[in-house]
C-alpha positions in Angstrom: 96.8 90.7 90.0 100.5 91.1 89.5 100.3 88.8 86.5 98.0 91.2 84.9 99.7 94.4 85.9 103.4 93.5 85.4 103.4 91.9 82.0 105.7 92.9 79.2 106.1 95.6 78.1 106.3 96.8 81.7 104.6 100.1 82.7 106.3 103.1 81.3 105.5 105.4 84.1 103.3 105.8 87.2 100.2 106.8 85.1 100.6 103.6 83.0 101.0 101.6 86.2 97.8 103.2 87.7 95.9 102.5 84.5 96.9 98.8 84.5 96.0 98.4 88.2 92.6 100.0 87.6 91.9 97.8 84.6 93.0 94.7 86.6 90.7 95.6 89.6 87.8 96.1 87.2 88.2 92.5 85.9 87.9 90.9 89.4 84.8 88.7 89.4 82.8 87.0 92.1 84.5 83.6 91.6 87.9 85.2 92.2 86.8 86.8 95.4 85.3 83.6 96.5 88.6 81.7 95.9 90.6 84.4 97.7 88.2 84.3 100.7 88.3 80.5 100.9 92.1 80.5 100.8 92.2 83.2 103.5 89.9 81.1 105.7 92.1 78.0 105.1 95.2 79.8 106.1 93.7 81.3 109.2 92.5 77.8 110.3 96.0 76.4 109.7 97.5 79.3 111.7 95.1 78.7 114.6 95.8 74.9 114.6 99.6 75.7 114.7 99.1 78.2 117.5 100.4 81.1 115.3 103.5 79.3 114.0 104.9 80.1 110.6 102.9 78.4 107.8 104.9 79.0 104.7 105.9 75.3 104.4 102.2 74.4 104.5 101.4 76.8 101.7 103.9 75.1 99.5 102.2 71.7 100.2 99.0 73.2 98.9 100.7 74.3 95.7 98.9 77.7 95.6 100.4 81.2 95.4 97.7 83.3 97.0 99.0 84.6 100.3 102.2 83.0 101.3 102.8 84.6 104.7 103.5 83.8 108.3 101.2 85.1 110.9 100.7 85.6 114.5 97.1 84.6 114.9 96.5 85.4 118.5 94.2 88.2 117.3 91.9 85.6 115.7 91.3 83.6 118.9 
């Protein structure tokens, strides 16, 4: 999303930023949502396997840029 919103020329003001965000959201298709969901499921699984340990280093191994985060996954158990 940010690659579609923050492209040169950058938004001039808040109204321009809002318009770009709305346009980007309107262009989300089913395949993008599927990929995002699959990535989230993968990361939750990795987090559970690692007992909630930080997983940034594993995200780099996968060479994707979806959701690089660390999590405390006790809530998913």
